[in-house]
C-alpha positions as CSV (number, residue, x, y, z in Angstrom):
1,M,82.1,88.0,67.6
2,L,78.7,86.1,68.4
3,M,76.4,86.0,65.4
4,S,72.7,85.5,66.0
5,G,72.4,82.8,63.3
6,K,69.7,85.0,61.2
7,Y,70.4,85.9,57.7
8,L,68.6,88.3,55.5
9,L,69.7,87.4,51.8
10,D,70.4,89.8,49.3
11,T,70.3,89.4,45.5
12,N,74.0,88.3,45.2
13,I,73.6,85.5,47.6
14,I,70.4,84.2,46.0
15,I,72.2,84.1,42.7
16,A,75.1,82.2,44.4
17,L,72.7,79.7,45.8
18,F,71.1,79.3,42.2
19,A,74.8,78.9,40.9
20,D,75.2,76.2,43.7
21,E,78.3,77.7,45.3
22,A,79.3,75.6,48.2
23,I,80.6,78.2,50.5
24,V,77.1,79.9,50.6
25,K,75.2,76.8,50.9
26,D,77.7,75.5,53.7
27,N,77.1,79.0,55.8
28,L,73.3,79.1,55.3
29,A,73.1,75.4,56.3
30,Q,74.4,76.7,59.8
31,A,71.8,79.4,60.1
32,S,69.0,79.2,62.4
33,E,66.7,81.4,60.2
34,V,67.0,82.8,56.7
35,F,64.7,85.5,55.3
36,I,64.4,87.3,51.8
37,S,63.0,90.6,51.2
38,H,59.8,90.8,49.2
39,S,61.7,93.0,46.7
40,Q,64.1,90.0,45.8
41,I,61.3,87.7,45.1
42,P,60.3,89.1,41.7
43,E,64.1,89.4,40.7
């Protein structure tokens, strides 16, 4: 399966990033673009 390299982050992934989870950071490091929804910013 070919992936585009673009990610839209949900709340759980953002929390995992703040928790410094290595698997999440490693996967996002390979992304070409990362987006967050404006509804996640205030959370």
